[in-house]
C-alpha positions as CSV (number, residue, x, y, z in Angstrom):
1,X,-5.8,-50.3,60.1
2,X,-4.0,-53.7,60.0
3,X,-7.2,-55.4,58.7
4,X,-7.6,-52.8,56.0
5,X,-4.0,-53.3,54.9
6,X,-4.4,-57.1,54.7
7,X,-7.6,-56.7,52.9
8,X,-5.9,-54.5,50.3
9,X,-3.0,-56.9,50.0
10,X,-5.4,-59.8,49.6
11,X,-7.3,-57.9,46.9
12,X,-4.1,-57.1,45.1
13,X,-3.0,-60.8,45.1
14,X,-6.4,-61.9,43.9
15,X,-6.4,-59.4,41.0
16,X,-2.8,-60.5,40.1
17,X,-3.8,-64.1,40.1
18,X,-6.9,-63.4,38.0
19,X,-4.8,-61.4,35.5
20,X,-2.3,-64.3,35.2
21,X,-5.1,-66.7,34.6
22,X,-6.6,-64.5,31.8
23,X,-3.1,-64.3,30.3
24,X,-2.6,-68.1,30.3
25,X,-6.0,-68.6,28.7
26,X,-5.1,-66.2,25.9
27,X,-7.5,-63.5,26.8
28,X,-6.4,-59.9,27.0
29,X,-6.7,-58.7,30.6
30,X,-9.1,-55.9,31.0
31,X,-8.5,-52.8,33.2
32,X,-10.8,-50.6,35.1
33,X,-8.1,-47.9,35.4
34,X,-9.0,-44.5,33.8
35,X,-7.4,-43.9,30.3
36,X,-6.1,-40.5,29.4
37,X,-8.1,-39.2,26.4
38,X,-6.4,-36.4,24.4
39,X,-8.3,-33.1,25.0
40,X,-9.4,-31.1,22.1
41,X,-8.3,-27.6,22.8
42,X,-10.6,-25.0,21.4
43,X,-8.4,-22.1,22.5
44,X,-7.1,-20.2,19.4
45,X,-3.4,-20.4,18.7
46,X,-1.6,-17.5,20.2
47,X,-0.7,-14.8,17.7
48,X,2.4,-12.9,18.7
49,X,1.3,-9.8,16.8
50,X,-0.4,-7.1,18.8
51,X,-2.0,-5.5,15.8
52,X,-3.0,-6.0,12.2
53,X,0.2,-4.3,10.9
54,X,1.6,-6.3,8.0
55,X,5.2,-6.8,7.0
56,X,5.2,-3.4,5.2
57,X,3.9,-1.5,8.2
58,X,0.4,-1.0,6.8
59,X,-2.5,-1.3,9.2
60,X,-6.0,-2.0,7.8
61,X,-7.4,-0.7,11.0
62,X,-5.5,2.6,10.6
63,X,-6.5,2.7,6.9
64,X,-10.2,2.3,7.8
65,X,-10.0,5.2,10.2
66,X,-8.1,7.3,7.6
67,X,-10.7,6.4,4.9
68,X,-13.6,7.6,7.2
69,X,-11.8,10.8,8.0
70,X,-10.7,11.5,4.4
71,X,-14.0,10.5,2.7
72,X,-15.8,13.9,3.3
73,X,-12.9,15.7,1.7
74,X,-12.7,13.2,-1.1
75,X,-16.4,13.5,-1.9
76,X,-17.3,17.1,-0.9
77,X,-14.1,19.2,-1.0
78,X,-12.3,17.7,-4.0
79,X,-15.4,16.1,-5.5
80,X,-13.2,13.5,-7.1
81,X,-14.4,12.2,-10.5
82,X,-13.0,9.0,-12.1
83,X,-12.9,7.9,-15.7
84,X,-11.8,4.3,-16.6
85,X,-11.6,3.0,-13.1
86,X,-12.7,-0.4,-14.5
87,X,-9.3,-0.7,-16.2
88,X,-7.7,-1.4,-12.8
89,X,-7.7,-5.2,-12.3
90,X,-9.6,-6.8,-9.5
91,X,-6.9,-9.4,-8.9
92,X,-3.2,-9.7,-9.5
93,X,-0.4,-7.3,-9.4
94,X,-0.2,-4.0,-11.4
95,X,2.0,-1.0,-11.3
96,X,0.0,2.3,-11.2
97,X,1.9,5.3,-12.5
98,X,0.7,8.8,-12.2
99,X,1.7,12.5,-12.4
100,X,2.4,14.1,-9.1
101,X,1.9,17.7,-8.1
102,X,1.1,20.2,-5.3
103,X,3.4,21.3,-2.5
104,X,1.9,18.5,-0.4
105,X,0.4,16.4,-3.1
106,X,-3.4,15.7,-2.9
107,X,-3.3,13.2,-5.8
108,X,-1.8,10.2,-3.9
109,X,-4.5,10.0,-1.2
110,X,-7.2,10.6,-3.8
111,X,-6.0,7.7,-6.0
112,X,-5.5,5.3,-3.1
113,X,-8.8,6.2,-1.4
114,X,-10.8,5.9,-4.6
115,X,-9.4,2.4,-5.5
116,X,-9.8,1.1,-2.0
117,X,-13.4,2.4,-1.7
118,X,-14.7,1.5,-5.1
119,X,-12.7,-1.7,-5.8
120,X,-12.0,-2.9,-2.3
121,X,-8.3,-3.4,-3.1
122,X,-5.5,-2.1,-1.0
123,X,-2.9,0.2,-2.7
124,X,0.7,0.5,-1.5
125,X,2.1,3.9,-2.3
126,X,5.8,4.0,-3.0
127,X,7.7,7.2,-2.2
128,X,11.2,8.5,-1.3
129,X,12.7,6.9,1.8
130,X,12.9,10.5,3.2
131,X,9.3,10.2,4.6
132,X,10.2,7.0,6.5
133,X,12.9,8.9,8.5
134,X,10.6,11.7,9.7
135,X,9.5,11.0,13.3
136,X,5.7,10.4,13.6
137,X,5.2,11.2,9.9
138,X,7.1,8.1,8.9
139,X,5.1,5.8,11.1
140,X,1.8,7.3,10.0
141,X,2.9,7.0,6.4
142,X,3.7,3.3,6.8
143,X,0.4,2.6,8.6
144,X,-1.4,4.2,5.7
145,X,0.3,2.0,3.1
146,X,3.5,3.9,2.3
147,X,6.5,1.8,1.3
148,X,10.0,3.0,0.5
149,X,10.6,3.1,-3.2
150,X,13.1,0.3,-3.8
151,X,13.1,-2.3,-6.7
152,X,13.2,-5.2,-4.2
153,X,10.1,-3.8,-2.4
154,X,8.3,-3.3,-5.6
155,X,9.1,-6.8,-6.9
156,X,7.9,-8.5,-3.7
157,X,4.6,-6.4,-3.8
158,X,3.9,-7.0,-7.5
159,X,5.3,-10.4,-8.2
160,X,5.3,-12.3,-5.0
161,X,2.1,-10.8,-3.4
162,X,0.1,-9.7,-6.4
163,X,-0.6,-6.2,-5.0
164,X,-1.4,-2.9,-6.5
165,X,1.6,-0.5,-6.2
166,X,1.4,3.3,-6.9
167,X,4.6,5.1,-8.1
168,X,5.3,8.6,-9.2
169,X,8.2,8.5,-11.8
170,X,8.8,12.3,-11.6
171,X,10.0,11.9,-8.0
172,X,10.3,15.1,-6.0
173,X,10.6,17.1,-9.3
174,X,6.8,16.7,-9.7
175,X,5.5,18.3,-6.5
176,X,8.3,20.9,-6.4
177,X,7.1,22.5,-9.6
178,X,6.0,26.1,-9.4
179,X,2.5,27.1,-10.6
180,X,4.1,28.5,-13.8
181,X,5.1,25.0,-14.8
182,X,1.9,23.2,-13.9
183,X,1.0,20.1,-15.8
184,X,4.3,19.9,-17.5
185,X,5.6,16.5,-16.7
186,X,9.2,16.1,-15.7
187,X,11.5,13.4,-17.0
188,X,10.6,9.9,-15.7
189,X,14.0,9.2,-14.3
190,X,15.8,6.3,-15.9
191,X,12.6,4.2,-16.5
192,X,13.1,2.1,-13.4
193,X,9.4,1.6,-13.0
194,X,9.3,0.0,-16.5
195,X,12.1,-2.4,-15.7
196,X,10.5,-3.5,-12.4
197,X,7.2,-4.1,-14.2
198,X,8.9,-6.2,-16.8
199,X,10.8,-8.2,-14.2
200,X,7.6,-8.7,-12.2
201,X,5.5,-9.7,-15.2
202,X,2.8,-7.1,-14.5
203,X,1.2,-4.3,-16.5
204,X,1.8,-0.6,-16.0
205,X,-1.4,1.4,-15.7
206,X,-1.0,5.1,-16.3
207,X,-3.2,7.5,-14.4
208,X,-3.6,11.2,-15.3
209,X,-4.7,13.6,-12.5
210,X,-6.0,17.1,-13.0
211,X,-6.8,19.4,-10.0
212,X,-4.0,18.6,-7.6
213,X,-1.8,21.3,-9.1
214,X,-4.3,24.0,-8.0
215,X,-5.1,22.5,-4.6
216,X,-1.8,23.7,-3.2
217,X,0.1,25.7,-5.9
218,X,3.7,26.7,-5.3
219,X,4.6,30.3,-5.9
220,X,8.3,30.0,-5.3
221,X,10.9,27.8,-3.5
222,X,13.4,28.8,-0.9
223,X,16.4,26.6,-1.8
224,X,18.7,27.7,0.9
225,X,16.2,27.0,3.7
226,X,15.5,23.6,2.1
227,X,19.2,22.7,2.2
228,X,19.5,23.9,5.8
229,X,16.6,21.8,6.9
230,X,17.7,18.8,4.7
231,X,14.4,18.9,2.8
232,X,13.9,18.0,-0.9
233,X,12.3,21.5,-1.3
234,X,10.8,24.3,0.8
235,X,7.8,25.8,-0.9
236,X,5.9,29.0,-0.4
237,X,2.4,28.4,-1.6
238,X,-0.7,30.4,-2.4
239,X,-2.3,28.6,0.6
240,X,0.3,30.1,2.9
241,X,-0.8,33.6,1.8
242,X,-4.5,32.8,2.1
243,X,-4.5,30.8,5.3
244,X,-1.2,31.8,7.0
245,X,2.1,29.9,7.2
246,X,0.9,27.2,9.6
247,X,-2.7,26.4,8.4
248,X,-1.5,27.0,4.8
249,X,0.7,23.8,5.1
250,X,-2.3,21.6,5.6
251,X,-5.3,23.5,4.1
252,X,-6.1,22.8,0.5
253,X,-8.0,24.9,-2.0
254,X,-11.2,23.1,-3.1
255,X,-10.0,22.4,-6.7
256,X,-12.1,19.7,-8.4
257,X,-9.9,16.6,-9.0
258,X,-10.5,14.5,-12.1
259,X,-8.7,11.2,-12.5
260,X,-8.4,9.4,-15.9
261,X,-7.1,5.8,-16.0
262,X,-5.5,4.9,-19.3
263,X,-5.3,1.4,-20.9
264,X,-2.9,-1.0,-19.2
265,X,0.6,-1.2,-20.9
266,X,2.1,-4.6,-21.2
267,X,5.5,-5.7,-22.4
268,X,6.3,-8.6,-24.6
269,X,9.3,-9.8,-22.5
270,X,10.0,-12.7,-20.2
271,X,9.6,-11.9,-16.5
272,X,12.3,-12.6,-14.0
273,X,15.3,-11.8,-16.1
274,X,18.4,-10.2,-14.5
275,X,18.8,-7.5,-17.2
276,X,16.6,-5.8,-19.8
277,X,17.5,-3.6,-22.7
278,X,18.2,-0.2,-21.4
279,X,17.1,1.4,-24.6
280,X,13.9,-0.5,-24.6
281,X,13.2,0.5,-21.0
282,X,13.9,4.1,-21.7
283,X,11.7,4.1,-24.8
284,X,8.8,2.5,-23.0
285,X,9.1,5.0,-20.1
286,X,9.1,7.9,-22.5
287,X,6.1,6.5,-24.4
288,X,4.2,6.2,-21.1
289,X,5.2,9.8,-20.2
290,X,4.0,11.1,-23.6
291,X,0.7,9.2,-23.2
292,X,0.1,10.9,-19.8
293,X,1.2,14.3,-21.0
294,X,-1.2,14.1,-24.0
295,X,-4.1,12.9,-21.7
296,X,-3.4,15.8,-19.3
297,X,-3.6,18.3,-22.2
298,X,-6.9,16.8,-23.4
299,X,-8.3,17.0,-19.9
300,X,-7.2,20.6,-19.5
301,X,-8.8,21.5,-22.8
302,X,-12.1,20.0,-21.7
303,X,-12.0,21.5,-18.2
304,X,-14.3,24.5,-17.9
305,X,-13.4,25.6,-14.4
306,X,-10.6,24.8,-11.8
307,X,-13.3,24.7,-9.1
308,X,-16.2,23.0,-10.8
309,X,-14.5,20.8,-13.5
């Protein structure tokens, strides 16, 4: 043990002397000690998200499941037929504006599904915040691409992210119409959709839908019950009479749905302004409403059958 220790000490002194000699001679002393080499870590960076849910709550995985489940109804029950689908841009933001009808409207899923399947672009549907507050329904609505209808949300989607956003300017007055008032467009609010399109610098693309009114027509409304349940409206539909009060709330009649995309409407104004002329906004909103109403009348005149188009 002592000899090993002296040997080690002698070796250390020899190595030290050698190093000193190399230093005096101007040479850089070499070392046989291992050098730490930075390791290239191929492990992917940890993603704190546990799903593909985006900032709006939309899940592409959920949407893909919904599309697979809904596709047979889209193709074989409603037999959806498009005209002018090529007018929807493949890139950039655009505000899609449509009529809205039926106790539980069938037009929104038909429009969103068709665009996503045919064009491969996601569509964010904007609706009343009421749906977000309903347990389970609110979560499913968000996962499917539903967003609370608010100007700030619309601006971010359209301007900042260049997405397609679908709005229904009639609000709840559209789907709450009775069958006697079918295809008579209600007032388009105060034209807020026009103002947000102006501010975002995107076109408005009107979309006329025929067939949704007959898929779940409202016979009458029970206003007292709607108020008690804090619902926008409580309808009694022909589906309730045909299928019963429970199944009738989810079972649609097989009305053929036709969708006509009109030419994009652009506005010759600077985007990003704080204020826009209220009269101009209202005039543009009324012009778009009139365009949709005329198109609906034309489509109804050409339609031979509710069930076969």
